[in-house]
C-alpha positions as CSV (number, residue, x, y, z in Angstrom):
1,M,46.9,-55.2,7.9
2,Q,48.0,-58.3,9.7
3,L,49.0,-59.1,13.3
4,Q,52.2,-61.1,14.1
5,A,53.6,-61.6,17.5
6,G,51.7,-58.6,18.8
7,W,52.9,-56.2,16.1
8,L,50.9,-54.9,13.2
9,Q,52.5,-55.7,9.8
10,G,52.4,-52.9,7.2
11,V,52.3,-50.0,9.6
12,K,55.0,-47.7,11.0
13,Q,56.6,-49.1,14.1
14,V,58.3,-46.9,16.6
15,P,59.2,-49.1,19.6
16,S,58.7,-47.5,23.0
17,P,60.7,-48.4,26.1
18,H,57.7,-47.5,28.2
19,F,56.0,-50.9,28.6
20,N,56.2,-54.1,30.7
21,E,54.7,-57.5,30.9
22,R,51.0,-57.9,31.6
23,P,50.3,-59.7,34.9
24,D,50.2,-63.4,34.4
25,H,50.5,-62.7,30.6
26,E,46.8,-61.6,30.7
27,M,45.1,-61.3,27.3
28,P,43.7,-57.8,26.5
29,S,40.0,-57.6,27.1
30,L,39.4,-53.8,26.9
31,L,40.0,-51.2,24.2
32,V,40.6,-47.6,25.5
33,I,40.4,-44.7,23.0
34,H,42.4,-41.6,23.8
35,N,43.4,-38.4,22.0
36,I,46.7,-36.5,21.9
37,S,48.2,-33.5,20.2
38,L,51.6,-32.0,20.9
39,P,51.9,-29.2,21.4
40,P,48.2,-29.1,22.5
41,G,46.0,-28.4,19.5
42,E,48.8,-28.8,16.9
43,F,49.0,-31.8,14.6
44,G,51.8,-33.5,12.7
45,G,55.5,-33.4,13.6
46,P,57.7,-35.7,15.6
47,W,56.5,-34.8,19.2
48,I,54.2,-37.7,19.9
49,D,56.8,-40.2,18.8
50,A,59.3,-38.4,20.9
51,L,57.1,-38.4,24.0
52,F,56.3,-42.1,23.7
53,T,59.9,-43.1,23.2
54,G,61.3,-40.9,26.0
55,N,63.0,-38.5,23.7
56,L,60.9,-35.3,24.0
57,D,63.1,-32.2,24.2
58,P,61.9,-30.1,27.1
59,E,63.2,-27.0,25.4
60,A,61.5,-27.5,22.0
61,H,58.3,-25.9,23.3
62,P,57.3,-24.4,26.6
63,Y,54.6,-27.0,27.1
64,F,57.1,-29.8,26.9
65,A,59.0,-28.8,30.0
66,D,56.2,-30.2,32.2
67,I,55.8,-33.5,30.3
68,A,59.2,-34.4,28.9
69,Q,60.0,-36.6,32.0
70,L,56.8,-38.7,31.7
71,R,57.2,-42.3,31.0
72,V,54.0,-42.9,28.9
73,S,53.1,-44.8,25.8
74,A,50.2,-46.2,23.9
75,H,49.9,-49.3,21.8
76,C,49.1,-47.2,18.7
77,L,48.5,-43.7,17.4
78,I,46.2,-42.9,14.5
79,R,47.3,-39.7,12.8
80,R,45.0,-37.2,11.1
81,D,45.6,-38.8,7.7
82,G,44.8,-42.3,9.0
83,E,48.4,-43.5,9.4
84,I,48.7,-46.0,12.2
85,V,51.9,-45.9,14.3
86,Q,52.6,-48.7,16.7
87,Y,54.7,-48.3,19.8
88,V,54.1,-51.4,22.0
89,P,53.1,-54.9,21.0
90,F,49.5,-55.7,22.0
91,D,50.4,-58.6,24.2
92,L,52.5,-56.3,26.4
93,R,51.3,-53.6,28.8
94,A,51.6,-50.0,27.4
95,W,51.5,-47.2,30.0
96,H,48.5,-45.2,28.7
97,A,45.6,-45.3,31.2
98,G,47.3,-44.3,34.5
99,V,45.1,-44.4,37.6
100,S,42.0,-46.0,36.1
101,C,39.0,-48.2,36.8
102,Y,36.7,-50.1,34.4
103,Q,33.6,-51.9,35.7
104,G,35.1,-52.1,39.2
105,R,38.5,-53.3,38.1
106,E,41.5,-51.0,38.7
107,A,44.8,-50.6,36.8
108,C,43.3,-50.8,33.3
109,N,46.8,-50.9,31.7
110,D,47.0,-54.5,32.9
111,F,44.2,-55.7,30.6
112,S,43.7,-53.0,28.0
113,I,44.9,-51.8,24.6
114,G,45.4,-48.1,24.3
115,I,44.7,-46.3,20.9
116,E,45.5,-42.6,20.6
117,L,43.8,-40.5,18.0
118,E,45.7,-37.4,17.0
119,G,43.2,-34.8,17.9
120,T,41.6,-32.8,20.7
121,D,38.4,-33.1,22.6
122,I,36.6,-30.5,20.6
123,L,37.9,-30.7,17.0
124,P,36.2,-33.3,14.7
125,Y,38.2,-36.4,14.0
126,T,38.9,-37.2,10.3
127,D,37.2,-39.7,8.1
128,A,40.6,-41.4,7.6
129,Q,40.9,-41.8,11.4
130,Y,37.5,-43.4,11.8
131,Q,38.3,-45.8,8.9
132,A,41.7,-46.7,10.4
133,L,40.2,-47.1,13.9
134,Q,37.4,-49.3,12.5
135,A,39.9,-51.6,10.6
136,L,42.2,-51.8,13.6
137,T,39.4,-52.5,16.1
138,K,38.0,-55.3,13.9
139,L,41.5,-56.9,13.6
140,L,41.9,-56.6,17.4
141,I,38.5,-58.2,18.1
142,A,39.4,-61.1,15.8
143,H,42.5,-61.7,17.9
144,Y,41.1,-60.7,21.3
145,P,37.3,-61.4,21.2
146,A,36.6,-60.1,24.7
147,I,37.3,-56.5,23.4
148,A,34.1,-56.6,21.3
149,N,32.0,-55.8,24.3
150,H,34.5,-53.6,26.1
151,I,35.4,-50.4,24.2
152,T,35.5,-47.2,26.1
153,G,37.1,-43.7,26.3
154,H,39.9,-42.6,28.6
155,S,37.4,-40.2,30.2
156,D,35.2,-43.2,31.2
157,I,38.0,-45.0,33.1
158,A,39.6,-41.9,34.7
159,P,36.7,-39.5,34.8
160,L,38.2,-37.1,37.4
161,R,41.5,-36.8,35.5
162,K,40.7,-37.2,31.8
163,T,38.3,-35.9,29.2
164,D,39.5,-37.7,26.0
165,P,38.5,-38.6,23.4
166,G,36.0,-35.9,24.2
167,P,32.7,-34.8,22.7
168,A,34.2,-34.5,19.3
169,F,34.5,-38.3,19.1
170,D,31.4,-39.8,17.4
171,W,30.7,-43.0,19.3
172,I,27.6,-43.8,17.3
173,R,29.5,-43.5,14.0
174,F,32.3,-45.7,15.3
175,R,30.0,-48.4,16.8
176,D,27.8,-48.5,13.7
177,A,30.9,-49.0,11.5
178,L,32.0,-51.9,13.7
179,D,28.6,-53.5,13.2
180,A,28.6,-53.1,9.4
181,P,30.0,-55.9,7.3
182,S,33.4,-55.2,5.9
183,A,33.8,-54.8,2.1
184,A,37.0,-56.9,2.3
185,P,37.8,-59.6,4.8
186,L,40.6,-58.9,7.3
187,K,43.7,-60.9,7.1
188,E,44.8,-62.8,10.2
């Protein structure tokens, strides 16, 4: 996996129209981990891509009627099988955090990268997802070193609104994996 002009090479790219410039071209300094499933609790299918590209059919499922008009995106999604899908280049502002605050600083979209895990708050994430998240995070830290000390969940930056990635996300496993030496060096 390589990073060129804000895009990951070798992963599926589904460009979203839901982004804009970061203020003063600010470099990312925070990684926010989320979860998503559409419809809730169901995995696979085209619905997340459709939501993040503004093409979600409100009549395809009763739940979609309330969310089809949303203009949201994330930088990446990690599916249950570990596949990474990228929607927005990392140097641009994806619309993933909403009303949010991290260490006293509001509007986290301005300075963060948002990674969605296909899942729910209560179902365990897969080994493939942890492996992909670890590799992606290490690559991001290599390009945006400030992220190394600023990784959090959506629930931590919007605690009154959000609960993801939820108690099913194993923060200790994830952080321990980041501290472990890689078997193969990452390409830059």
